[in-house]
C-alpha positions as CSV (number, residue, x, y, z in Angstrom):
1,X,-5.8,-4.3,-60.4
2,X,-2.6,-4.2,-62.4
3,X,-4.4,-2.5,-65.3
4,X,-6.0,0.0,-63.0
5,X,-2.7,0.9,-61.4
6,X,-1.1,1.4,-64.8
7,X,-3.9,3.7,-65.9
8,X,-3.6,5.7,-62.7
9,X,0.2,6.0,-62.9
10,X,-0.1,7.1,-66.5
11,X,-2.7,9.7,-65.6
12,X,-0.7,11.1,-62.7
13,X,2.6,11.2,-64.7
14,X,1.0,13.1,-67.6
15,X,-1.0,15.4,-65.3
16,X,1.9,16.4,-63.2
17,X,4.1,16.8,-66.3
18,X,2.1,19.4,-68.1
19,X,1.1,23.0,-67.1
20,X,-0.7,25.7,-68.9
21,X,1.7,28.3,-70.4
22,X,-0.1,30.8,-72.8
23,X,-3.1,31.4,-74.9
24,X,-3.0,33.5,-78.1
25,X,-4.9,34.3,-81.3
26,X,-8.3,34.1,-79.6
27,X,-11.2,36.4,-79.3
28,X,-13.2,37.2,-76.1
29,X,-16.4,39.0,-75.2
30,X,-18.6,39.5,-72.1
31,X,-22.3,39.0,-72.6
32,X,-24.8,39.0,-69.6
33,X,-22.1,38.4,-67.0
34,X,-20.4,35.5,-68.9
35,X,-17.0,35.8,-70.4
36,X,-16.8,33.9,-73.7
37,X,-13.4,33.0,-75.2
38,X,-13.2,31.5,-78.6
39,X,-10.6,30.0,-80.9
40,X,-6.8,30.5,-80.9
41,X,-4.1,28.3,-79.6
42,X,-3.0,27.1,-76.1
43,X,0.5,26.3,-75.2
44,X,1.7,23.9,-72.4
45,X,4.9,23.6,-70.6
46,X,6.0,19.9,-70.7
47,X,8.0,18.2,-68.0
48,X,11.1,18.3,-70.3
49,X,10.9,22.1,-70.3
50,X,9.6,22.3,-73.9
51,X,6.5,24.0,-75.1
52,X,3.7,22.2,-77.0
53,X,0.8,23.9,-78.8
54,X,-2.7,23.0,-79.7
55,X,-5.6,24.6,-81.4
56,X,-8.8,25.1,-79.4
57,X,-12.1,24.0,-80.9
58,X,-14.8,24.8,-78.3
59,X,-16.0,27.9,-76.5
60,X,-14.6,28.5,-73.0
61,X,-16.6,30.6,-70.5
62,X,-16.0,32.2,-67.1
63,X,-19.0,33.1,-64.9
64,X,-18.2,36.7,-64.0
65,X,-21.5,37.2,-62.1
66,X,-19.6,35.9,-59.0
67,X,-16.3,36.6,-57.5
68,X,-13.3,34.6,-58.6
69,X,-9.6,34.3,-58.4
70,X,-7.4,33.7,-61.5
71,X,-5.9,30.7,-59.7
72,X,-9.3,28.9,-59.3
73,X,-9.1,25.4,-60.6
74,X,-12.7,25.5,-61.7
75,X,-12.5,28.9,-63.3
76,X,-13.4,27.8,-66.8
77,X,-16.3,25.9,-68.3
78,X,-16.8,24.9,-71.9
79,X,-19.4,24.8,-74.6
80,X,-18.9,22.2,-77.2
81,X,-19.3,23.2,-80.8
82,X,-21.2,20.6,-82.9
83,X,-19.0,18.8,-85.4
84,X,-19.2,15.9,-87.9
85,X,-16.1,15.0,-89.9
86,X,-18.2,13.7,-92.8
87,X,-19.5,17.2,-93.5
88,X,-17.4,19.7,-91.6
89,X,-18.4,22.7,-93.7
90,X,-21.9,22.6,-92.3
91,X,-20.6,23.0,-88.7
92,X,-19.0,26.0,-86.9
93,X,-15.3,25.7,-87.3
94,X,-12.5,27.2,-85.1
95,X,-10.1,29.8,-86.2
96,X,-7.1,31.9,-85.1
97,X,-7.7,35.7,-84.9
98,X,-11.5,35.6,-85.4
99,X,-13.9,38.1,-83.9
100,X,-17.0,38.0,-81.7
101,X,-20.0,40.3,-81.6
102,X,-23.0,40.2,-79.3
103,X,-26.5,41.5,-78.8
104,X,-27.5,40.2,-75.4
105,X,-29.1,36.9,-76.6
106,X,-26.7,35.8,-79.3
107,X,-23.0,35.7,-80.2
108,X,-21.8,36.3,-83.8
109,X,-18.5,34.9,-85.1
110,X,-16.7,36.4,-88.1
111,X,-13.2,36.3,-89.5
112,X,-10.0,34.5,-88.8
113,X,-8.0,31.7,-90.5
114,X,-7.3,28.1,-89.8
115,X,-4.8,27.3,-87.2
116,X,-1.4,25.8,-88.2
117,X,-1.7,23.4,-85.4
118,X,-4.4,20.9,-86.6
119,X,-7.3,20.5,-89.0
120,X,-9.6,21.3,-90.7
121,X,-7.8,20.3,-93.9
122,X,-9.8,22.8,-96.0
123,X,-11.0,26.3,-95.4
124,X,-14.7,26.5,-94.6
125,X,-16.9,28.7,-96.8
126,X,-16.9,32.4,-95.9
127,X,-19.8,32.8,-93.5
128,X,-21.0,34.3,-90.2
129,X,-22.1,32.0,-87.4
130,X,-24.7,32.9,-84.8
131,X,-24.8,31.2,-81.4
132,X,-28.1,31.4,-79.5
133,X,-26.9,31.2,-76.0
134,X,-30.1,30.3,-74.2
135,X,-31.0,27.5,-76.6
136,X,-27.4,26.4,-77.2
137,X,-28.1,26.5,-81.0
138,X,-25.7,27.3,-83.8
139,X,-26.7,28.6,-87.2
140,X,-25.3,30.3,-90.3
141,X,-28.6,31.0,-91.9
142,X,-30.4,34.3,-92.3
143,X,-27.4,36.5,-93.0
144,X,-27.5,38.9,-96.0
145,X,-24.8,40.8,-97.8
146,X,-22.2,38.3,-96.5
147,X,-18.6,39.5,-97.0
148,X,-16.9,37.8,-99.8
149,X,-13.7,37.4,-97.8
150,X,-12.9,36.4,-94.2
151,X,-10.7,39.0,-92.6
152,X,-8.3,39.0,-89.6
153,X,-6.4,41.6,-87.5
154,X,-9.1,44.2,-87.9
155,X,-10.8,46.1,-85.1
156,X,-14.1,44.8,-83.9
157,X,-16.6,46.8,-81.8
158,X,-20.3,46.7,-81.0
159,X,-22.8,49.6,-80.7
160,X,-25.5,48.2,-78.4
161,X,-27.5,51.4,-78.7
162,X,-27.7,50.8,-82.5
163,X,-27.4,47.0,-82.3
164,X,-24.7,47.1,-84.9
165,X,-21.2,45.6,-85.0
166,X,-18.3,47.2,-86.8
167,X,-15.1,45.6,-88.2
168,X,-12.5,48.1,-89.3
169,X,-9.6,47.3,-91.7
170,X,-7.7,44.1,-91.3
171,X,-6.0,41.6,-93.6
172,X,-7.0,38.8,-95.9
173,X,-5.2,35.6,-95.0
174,X,-5.2,32.6,-97.5
175,X,-5.9,30.4,-94.5
176,X,-9.3,32.1,-94.1
177,X,-10.5,32.1,-97.6
178,X,-11.4,29.0,-99.6
179,X,-11.0,30.7,-103.0
180,X,-7.3,31.3,-102.6
181,X,-6.1,28.7,-100.0
182,X,-3.5,26.5,-101.6
183,X,-3.1,28.7,-104.6
184,X,0.5,29.3,-105.6
185,X,1.7,32.7,-104.6
186,X,-1.2,33.4,-102.3
187,X,-0.1,35.5,-99.4
188,X,-1.4,37.8,-96.7
189,X,-2.5,41.1,-98.0
190,X,-4.0,44.2,-96.4
191,X,-7.5,45.5,-97.3
192,X,-9.5,48.6,-96.7
193,X,-13.1,49.2,-95.6
194,X,-15.4,49.3,-92.6
195,X,-17.7,46.3,-92.4
196,X,-21.0,46.7,-90.6
197,X,-23.3,44.0,-89.3
198,X,-26.8,45.1,-88.5
199,X,-27.6,42.6,-85.8
200,X,-31.3,43.2,-86.0
201,X,-31.6,42.3,-89.7
202,X,-28.4,40.2,-89.9
203,X,-27.3,42.3,-92.9
204,X,-23.7,43.1,-93.7
205,X,-22.6,46.3,-95.5
206,X,-19.2,47.8,-96.3
207,X,-18.3,51.5,-96.0
208,X,-15.3,53.3,-97.5
209,X,-12.2,54.1,-95.4
210,X,-10.5,56.0,-98.2
211,X,-10.2,59.1,-96.0
212,X,-9.1,57.3,-92.9
213,X,-5.4,57.8,-93.6
214,X,-3.1,58.0,-96.5
215,X,-3.7,54.3,-97.3
216,X,-7.2,53.8,-95.9
217,X,-6.0,50.7,-94.1
218,X,-5.3,49.6,-90.5
219,X,-4.3,46.3,-89.0
220,X,-3.6,45.1,-85.5
221,X,-4.4,48.5,-84.2
222,X,-6.5,49.8,-81.3
223,X,-10.2,50.4,-82.3
224,X,-12.8,51.7,-79.9
225,X,-16.3,53.1,-80.0
226,X,-17.9,55.9,-78.0
227,X,-21.6,55.3,-78.2
228,X,-22.5,58.5,-76.5
229,X,-20.7,60.8,-79.0
230,X,-22.5,61.6,-82.2
231,X,-25.9,60.5,-83.3
232,X,-24.8,56.9,-83.8
233,X,-21.4,56.8,-82.1
234,X,-17.8,57.7,-82.8
235,X,-15.1,55.2,-83.8
236,X,-11.6,56.0,-82.4
237,X,-8.5,54.2,-83.7
238,X,-4.7,54.5,-83.4
239,X,-1.6,52.3,-83.6
240,X,-1.2,49.2,-85.6
241,X,0.1,49.1,-89.2
242,X,-1.0,50.6,-92.5
243,X,0.0,49.7,-96.1
244,X,-1.3,50.4,-99.5
245,X,-4.3,48.3,-100.3
246,X,-3.3,44.9,-101.7
247,X,0.2,45.0,-100.2
248,X,1.6,41.7,-99.1
249,X,3.0,41.9,-95.6
250,X,4.3,40.1,-92.5
251,X,2.2,40.2,-89.4
252,X,5.2,40.1,-87.1
253,X,5.9,43.2,-85.0
254,X,9.6,42.7,-85.7
255,X,9.0,43.2,-89.4
256,X,7.3,46.6,-88.9
257,X,10.5,48.6,-89.1
258,X,9.4,51.2,-91.6
259,X,7.8,54.0,-89.7
260,X,5.9,55.1,-92.8
261,X,3.8,52.0,-92.3
262,X,3.0,52.8,-88.6
263,X,-0.5,54.0,-87.9
264,X,0.6,56.6,-85.3
265,X,-0.3,56.8,-81.6
266,X,-0.1,60.6,-81.6
267,X,-2.5,61.3,-84.4
268,X,-5.9,59.8,-83.6
269,X,-8.3,58.8,-86.4
270,X,-12.1,59.2,-85.7
271,X,-15.2,58.2,-87.6
272,X,-18.6,59.8,-87.2
273,X,-20.8,56.8,-88.0
274,X,-24.0,58.7,-88.6
275,X,-22.5,61.2,-91.1
276,X,-19.9,58.8,-92.5
277,X,-17.1,61.3,-92.0
278,X,-13.4,60.7,-91.0
279,X,-11.4,63.1,-88.8
280,X,-7.8,63.2,-87.6
281,X,-6.8,64.8,-84.3
282,X,-3.4,65.3,-82.8
283,X,-2.9,64.1,-79.2
284,X,-0.4,65.2,-76.6
285,X,0.9,64.1,-73.2
286,X,2.6,60.8,-72.4
287,X,2.1,59.5,-75.9
288,X,3.1,55.8,-76.0
289,X,5.7,54.6,-78.4
290,X,4.2,53.1,-81.6
291,X,2.8,49.6,-81.0
292,X,0.4,46.9,-82.3
293,X,-1.4,43.8,-81.2
294,X,-2.4,45.1,-77.8
295,X,-5.9,45.8,-76.4
296,X,-8.0,48.6,-75.0
297,X,-11.3,49.3,-73.2
298,X,-13.3,52.5,-73.0
299,X,-15.2,53.9,-70.0
300,X,-16.9,57.3,-69.6
301,X,-17.2,59.7,-66.7
302,X,-20.7,59.7,-65.2
303,X,-21.4,63.1,-66.8
304,X,-19.8,62.2,-70.1
305,X,-17.5,65.2,-69.8
306,X,-14.6,62.8,-70.5
307,X,-14.0,59.4,-71.9
308,X,-11.0,57.2,-70.9
309,X,-9.6,54.7,-73.3
310,X,-7.4,52.4,-71.4
311,X,-4.6,50.9,-73.5
312,X,-2.5,47.9,-72.3
313,X,0.3,46.1,-74.1
314,X,1.2,45.6,-77.7
315,X,4.7,45.5,-79.1
316,X,6.9,47.7,-81.3
317,X,9.4,46.5,-83.7
318,X,11.7,45.5,-80.8
319,X,11.2,44.7,-77.2
320,X,13.5,47.6,-76.3
321,X,11.0,50.0,-77.8
322,X,8.0,48.3,-76.1
323,X,6.6,48.4,-72.6
324,X,3.9,46.7,-70.5
325,X,2.5,50.0,-69.0
326,X,-1.1,51.0,-68.9
327,X,-2.0,54.3,-70.6
328,X,-5.2,56.3,-70.9
329,X,-6.2,58.4,-73.9
330,X,-8.5,61.0,-72.3
331,X,-11.1,62.5,-74.7
332,X,-12.0,65.2,-75.7
333,X,-8.8,66.7,-74.3
334,X,-6.8,64.2,-76.4
335,X,-4.3,63.8,-73.6
336,X,-2.3,60.6,-73.0
337,X,-1.7,59.7,-69.4
338,X,0.5,56.8,-68.1
339,X,-1.3,55.3,-65.1
340,X,0.6,52.1,-64.4
341,X,4.1,51.0,-65.0
342,X,6.2,47.9,-64.6
343,X,4.3,45.0,-66.2
344,X,5.9,42.7,-68.7
345,X,5.5,43.3,-72.4
346,X,2.5,41.4,-73.7
347,X,0.9,41.0,-77.1
348,X,-1.9,39.0,-78.7
349,X,-4.2,39.4,-75.7
350,X,-7.7,40.7,-75.5
351,X,-9.4,43.1,-73.0
352,X,-13.0,43.4,-71.8
353,X,-14.7,45.8,-69.4
354,X,-16.1,43.8,-66.4
355,X,-18.6,45.5,-64.2
356,X,-18.2,49.2,-63.9
357,X,-14.5,49.6,-63.2
358,X,-12.6,46.4,-64.0
359,X,-10.6,45.5,-67.1
360,X,-10.1,41.8,-67.5
361,X,-7.2,40.7,-69.8
362,X,-7.4,37.3,-71.5
363,X,-4.4,35.4,-72.8
364,X,-1.5,36.9,-74.6
365,X,2.2,36.1,-74.5
366,X,5.5,37.7,-73.5
367,X,7.5,38.2,-76.7
368,X,11.2,38.2,-77.2
369,X,13.1,39.7,-80.2
370,X,13.9,36.2,-81.4
371,X,10.5,34.7,-80.9
372,X,7.3,36.7,-80.7
373,X,4.7,33.9,-80.5
374,X,6.6,31.0,-79.0
375,X,7.2,31.8,-75.3
376,X,10.2,30.8,-73.4
377,X,9.4,28.5,-70.4
378,X,10.3,31.2,-68.0
379,X,7.7,33.5,-69.6
380,X,4.7,31.2,-69.1
381,X,1.8,32.9,-67.5
382,X,1.9,33.1,-63.7
383,X,1.1,35.5,-60.8
384,X,-1.2,38.3,-62.0
385,X,-1.6,36.5,-65.4
386,X,-2.2,33.0,-63.9
387,X,-4.4,30.9,-66.2
388,X,-4.2,33.6,-68.8
389,X,-6.6,35.9,-66.8
390,X,-5.5,39.2,-65.4
391,X,-7.6,41.8,-63.5
392,X,-7.0,45.5,-63.6
393,X,-8.8,47.9,-61.3
394,X,-9.7,51.1,-63.4
395,X,-10.4,53.1,-60.2
396,X,-7.0,52.8,-58.5
397,X,-5.0,51.5,-61.4
398,X,-3.7,48.4,-59.8
399,X,-3.3,44.8,-61.0
400,X,-5.2,42.1,-59.0
401,X,-5.5,38.4,-58.9
402,X,-9.1,38.4,-57.5
403,X,-12.3,39.8,-58.8
404,X,-15.0,41.0,-56.3
405,X,-18.4,40.8,-58.0
406,X,-20.0,42.5,-55.0
407,X,-18.1,45.7,-55.7
408,X,-20.6,47.5,-57.9
409,X,-19.3,51.0,-57.4
410,X,-19.2,53.3,-60.4
411,X,-16.1,54.2,-62.4
412,X,-14.3,57.0,-60.7
413,X,-11.6,59.1,-62.3
414,X,-8.5,59.0,-60.3
415,X,-6.4,62.0,-59.3
416,X,-3.8,61.1,-61.9
417,X,-6.5,61.8,-64.5
418,X,-8.2,64.8,-62.9
419,X,-4.8,66.4,-62.4
420,X,-4.5,66.7,-66.1
421,X,-8.1,67.3,-67.3
422,X,-9.6,68.9,-64.1
423,X,-12.9,68.1,-62.5
424,X,-13.6,65.4,-59.9
425,X,-13.9,61.6,-59.7
426,X,-17.4,61.8,-61.2
427,X,-16.6,64.2,-64.0
428,X,-16.7,67.9,-64.5
429,X,-13.6,68.0,-66.7
430,X,-12.6,71.5,-67.6
431,X,-10.0,70.6,-70.2
432,X,-12.3,69.6,-73.0
433,X,-10.3,70.3,-76.1
434,X,-6.9,69.3,-77.5
435,X,-3.9,71.3,-76.6
436,X,-3.9,73.0,-80.0
437,X,-7.6,73.0,-80.5
438,X,-9.8,70.8,-82.6
439,X,-9.0,70.3,-86.2
440,X,-12.7,70.4,-87.0
441,X,-15.5,72.2,-85.1
442,X,-18.0,69.4,-86.0
443,X,-15.9,67.0,-83.8
444,X,-15.9,69.5,-80.9
445,X,-19.7,69.8,-81.2
446,X,-20.2,66.1,-81.0
447,X,-18.3,65.9,-77.7
448,X,-20.1,68.9,-76.3
449,X,-23.5,67.4,-77.0
450,X,-22.5,64.2,-75.2
451,X,-22.2,65.9,-71.8
452,X,-25.0,65.2,-69.3
453,X,-25.9,68.5,-67.6
454,X,-27.0,68.6,-63.9
455,X,-30.6,69.3,-65.0
456,X,-30.7,66.0,-66.9
457,X,-32.7,63.3,-65.2
458,X,-29.9,60.8,-65.9
459,X,-27.5,62.2,-63.4
460,X,-27.1,58.8,-61.9
461,X,-26.4,57.1,-65.2
462,X,-23.6,54.6,-65.0
463,X,-20.5,55.1,-67.0
464,X,-20.9,53.7,-70.5
465,X,-18.2,51.3,-71.3
466,X,-17.4,49.3,-74.3
467,X,-14.5,46.9,-74.3
468,X,-12.4,46.6,-77.5
469,X,-9.7,44.2,-78.2
470,X,-7.5,44.9,-81.1
471,X,-6.4,42.9,-84.1
472,X,-7.0,39.2,-83.7
473,X,-8.4,39.4,-80.4
474,X,-11.3,41.7,-80.8
475,X,-13.8,42.1,-78.0
476,X,-16.9,44.1,-77.5
477,X,-18.6,44.2,-74.2
478,X,-22.3,44.0,-73.7
479,X,-24.3,43.3,-70.6
480,X,-28.0,43.8,-71.3
481,X,-30.5,42.9,-68.6
482,X,-30.7,39.4,-67.5
483,X,-28.4,36.9,-66.0
484,X,-26.0,35.1,-68.2
485,X,-25.7,31.4,-68.5
486,X,-22.5,29.5,-69.1
487,X,-23.4,26.1,-70.5
488,X,-21.2,23.1,-70.0
489,X,-19.3,21.6,-67.2
490,X,-16.0,22.3,-65.7
491,X,-13.5,22.8,-68.5
492,X,-12.8,19.6,-70.2
493,X,-11.9,20.9,-73.6
494,X,-10.0,23.8,-75.1
495,X,-7.0,23.3,-73.1
496,X,-6.8,26.0,-70.4
497,X,-6.1,23.7,-67.6
498,X,-6.0,26.2,-64.8
499,X,-3.3,25.5,-62.2
500,X,-0.9,22.6,-62.7
501,X,-2.9,19.5,-63.3
502,X,-2.5,16.4,-61.3
503,X,-2.8,17.3,-57.6
504,X,-4.3,14.2,-56.0
505,X,-6.6,15.0,-53.1
506,X,-7.0,11.6,-51.5
507,X,-7.5,7.9,-52.0
508,X,-11.2,8.2,-52.6
509,X,-10.7,10.9,-55.3
510,X,-8.2,8.7,-57.0
511,X,-10.5,5.7,-57.0
512,X,-13.3,7.8,-58.5
513,X,-11.0,9.1,-61.2
514,X,-9.9,5.6,-62.2
515,X,-13.5,4.5,-62.4
516,X,-14.4,7.5,-64.5
517,X,-11.6,6.9,-66.9
518,X,-12.6,3.3,-67.5
519,X,-16.3,4.0,-67.8
520,X,-16.8,7.1,-69.8
521,X,-15.7,5.7,-73.1
522,X,-15.1,9.2,-74.5
523,X,-14.8,9.3,-78.3
524,X,-11.2,10.0,-79.5
525,X,-10.0,11.0,-82.9
526,X,-8.4,8.4,-85.0
527,X,-6.1,8.9,-87.9
528,X,-7.9,9.2,-91.2
529,X,-5.8,7.9,-94.0
530,X,-7.9,9.9,-96.5
531,X,-7.0,13.2,-95.0
532,X,-4.0,14.9,-96.4
533,X,-2.6,17.9,-94.6
534,X,-0.4,20.4,-96.3
535,X,3.2,20.2,-94.9
536,X,3.2,22.4,-91.9
537,X,0.2,24.2,-93.4
538,X,2.7,26.6,-94.9
539,X,3.2,28.9,-96.6
540,X,-0.5,29.7,-96.0
541,X,-0.8,32.8,-93.8
542,X,0.3,33.6,-90.3
543,X,1.0,30.1,-89.2
544,X,4.1,30.5,-91.2
545,X,4.7,33.7,-89.3
546,X,3.9,35.6,-92.5
547,X,7.3,37.0,-93.0
548,X,7.9,38.0,-96.6
549,X,9.4,35.0,-98.4
550,X,8.1,32.9,-95.5
551,X,11.3,32.9,-93.5
552,X,11.3,32.7,-89.8
553,X,8.7,30.0,-89.1
554,X,7.6,30.0,-85.5
555,X,4.2,28.4,-85.9
556,X,2.9,25.3,-87.6
557,X,3.8,21.7,-86.9
558,X,7.5,21.1,-87.0
559,X,10.1,19.1,-85.3
560,X,11.7,20.8,-82.3
561,X,14.6,19.6,-80.3
562,X,13.3,17.9,-77.2
563,X,9.7,18.0,-78.4
564,X,7.5,15.0,-77.5
565,X,7.7,12.2,-80.0
566,X,4.0,12.5,-81.0
567,X,4.6,16.1,-81.9
568,X,7.1,15.2,-84.5
569,X,4.7,12.9,-86.2
570,X,2.8,14.1,-89.2
571,X,-0.5,13.5,-87.3
572,X,0.8,14.7,-83.9
573,X,-2.3,16.7,-83.2
574,X,-4.3,13.4,-83.1
575,X,-2.2,12.1,-80.2
576,X,-3.2,14.6,-77.6
577,X,-3.2,12.8,-74.2
578,X,-6.6,11.6,-73.1
579,X,-6.8,13.9,-70.1
580,X,-9.9,16.2,-69.8
581,X,-8.0,19.4,-69.4
582,X,-5.6,18.7,-72.2
583,X,-7.7,17.5,-75.2
584,X,-8.1,20.9,-76.9
585,X,-7.9,19.4,-80.4
586,X,-10.0,16.3,-79.9
587,X,-12.9,16.3,-82.4
588,X,-15.8,14.4,-80.9
589,X,-18.2,13.6,-83.7
590,X,-21.9,14.1,-83.2
591,X,-24.7,12.8,-85.3
């Protein structure tokens, strides 16, 4: 009994001591009413008021076919990724700032770089992984024209009408590419190009972005797709940074002080996919200040006379120039409209369209000028961002903590939008061109052809919506027919613990817990003396904060005043407490 009591006391002391704080550098996507969250890092607030951080190996899911609150203790489930330490390159790895695509039955994973928090010790080969959701099967086979580099901070979107995924711009990080990782002088550099994955043939191709802007590059910007405009859709991008191809750069917002490297919010870049043609169009209205590392979702009026791109968060070079407001870029009027004010500044989050008129925000952090990615304890997620999940109603433009799955009403344009573009809640916009006219008549024609006239049989068509997260946290929403399945049990990995862990419901629950802890014999990682980790995994990539010359380290294992003793150890990641909600870095080997 003495041993049982000690185990119980240890569990309670650890559980009460630790609370979820933030999640960043992840990707998210909704497929068949399941929200999938992959990769990135989770941070916890310890009982001594310090922040600890862990990489997340497995997929987390949320069943969005039913109503939920962001305070629900059973909100998350998990899907374990197969792993075997003897041959890690043959198994799906976990990255920061990767991207997800979907086709209804499968998820596709591309891009990113290894976390500065824990293994793997080497960068896996550049490859695309496919996850068959129904059969819980992972494979990297069958892909052709595979990109020769793994990118990050690009914009990822999916055209479900064409069954193609697009990845615009981005950067090459040494931590994502085995050919340069560990090479002296290797650093982050920007690239150009538009990668396309045909999800029917599993074939990658690369299109030129030379005419996109003066550099042909974009990183950490806002990238969206309008599937109903043009023969194969229209890409819409703005914000983020741009540099000459091959330039070495920092990924910190605070380092983006040169306005010539700002991809503007005022001048919108558009790409006609079918005709492979780039356009630039000036916007007007409440144009947001320049920003990067935020997210956006796109939803159309029922008659396609207007498209609303909702933009939330992101950061400028300083917090004073940033805001946490929600904006709409209404097309084809190219008018910016501020629809919600007052939220905290947030970056490195992702957005997805949920149902017909809800934007769900996943993760992110509240930056300060002195520390963008390492939150202060007072800024840990709470309230409307509890558990790293926030809910925004696109119809009345309010933040919520609860999602009502029974509300299947269509997207309705609010008066704050129709006061600018005219029409009604269902469409009929009469401001259908930019204030100073279109720069190109071909662009105007594409929008005109998208409108559904009253004689069209599809007058009851639901608003088309594709959710797009920018930069690291790319998302593309797809909800083909069928009910989604979220495999796994209540979240036991990946680290998002929900509310503060450790509430003890009663004597019977405690007894059951002790019995479970003693019996389950869960495999735990043990130090491997043959594994040598680069000191702090720096200066490879963003985990050294990627500031030129590698100053200003915020991420990567390092000793911090007041940090838990295990964290200051060279193998601190292997000493994660054996508590289900907290073992995000545990590598359970499978045969």
